[in-house]
N, C-alpha and C positions, 0 to 999 in steps of 0.2 A: 470582511468575512473571507476565509480561504477554504477551498475544497481540493482534495486530492483523490484521484482514482488510482487504485493499485491493482496490478495483476501479478500474481505469483505463478511462475511457470513450473511445470513438472509435477503438480499435485495429482493429476489424473494418472500419469505414468506410475507414480508411487503406489496408488491404489491398485492399479492393475498388476504390478509386480509383487507388492508386499501385503496387500489386503487393506480393507477399509479401516481397520484399527490403526495402522501406521499412518494412513492418510489423515485420519481424525486427530491423531496426536500432533502431526505436523501443523495442521490448521490451527489447533489450539495454541501451539507454541508461537506461531506467527501472530495470532490475535493478542497474546500476552505481550509479545515484544512490541507490537504496535501501540498497545495501551501504555507501555512504559516509555515509548518514544515521544508521545504527545504531551501537551501541557494539561494540567488538571481540568481545565474547563472544556477541552476539546472532546469530540465524539468519534469513536471508532465503530464502524459497522461492517458486517460481512454481507456482501452483495450477491455472492455466488460461490461455487465450489472453490474457485481460486481468485476471487475478487474481493477487495475491501475498499472502503471509503473512509476518508477523514473529513470531518467538518471542523474547521479551525475557527472557533467562536471568538470574535473580537480580535482577530489577527490585525496587528497594527500596521503591517506593511507587507509588500511582496517578499522582502528579505526574511521576514518571520516565517512566511509560508515555505520559502525555499529551505530555511534552516530545519524546520520540522520535517519536511519531505526528505531531505538528505539524511537526517538522523533516523527516520523510519526506514529508509532504504538500507542504511548500514546495519540496523538491528535485524531486519528480517532476512538479510542475506548472510548473516553469520551462520556457521555450521550448526546443525541440529543433531544431537546425539540421541538416538532411540535404540536402546539395547546395544548391540554391537555395530549398529549402522551409524555412519556419519553422513548426513544429508546436507547438501548445499543447494539451495534453490535460487535461481535467478529471478529478479523482479524488475518491474518497470513502474514508474509513477508519472501521472499527468497531474499538473497542479495549476490552479488559477486563483486569482485574488481580485476582490472588488472592494475598494475602500468605502463605498457607499452601502455595502451589504448586499446589494443586488438580489435578484430572484434566485433562490436556491436551485430551482430546476435549470435555469440558464447556466449557472455556475457549474453544475454537474455535467451538463452537455459540453461546456468548454473544457473541463478537466478530462472528460472521456476522449475528446478530440486530441488533447495533448498526450493522453495515454497511448492512443493509436500511433502517434508520431514516435513516442518513446519506444514502443515495441518494434517499430520499423528500424530504429537506430541500433537496436540490440539490447541485451540485458544490462541491468544496473544503470538505467538512465532515468533522470528526472527532467521532464520537459514542461515548460510553462506556456500557457496560452495568454 
């Protein structure tokens, strides 16, 4: 089982500068891109205004988790065109893997810890725990 915690920076600033509608469109675009980046059996969840999670069901290895996390990061950091605006949002991902499936709560905590490290290192980071 693999778990990824994702933080997308700049969403609040977009809402403040351009309104809730633009913020909602950006979040919806990010969610669609995440859904397209994962495998068919994986789960994408929105955890907060700028936070998402991935549950990688039946991930066969840490390499699979890494590949999905990197694909997700590439997709969500692509430019988003809304009207005449081109928006590029930085994101960070914390990822973890447990071949035994482990307790989901523990895996989420490990992924959150890795996400904190990724944020400290700067945007466009994938960090594993």
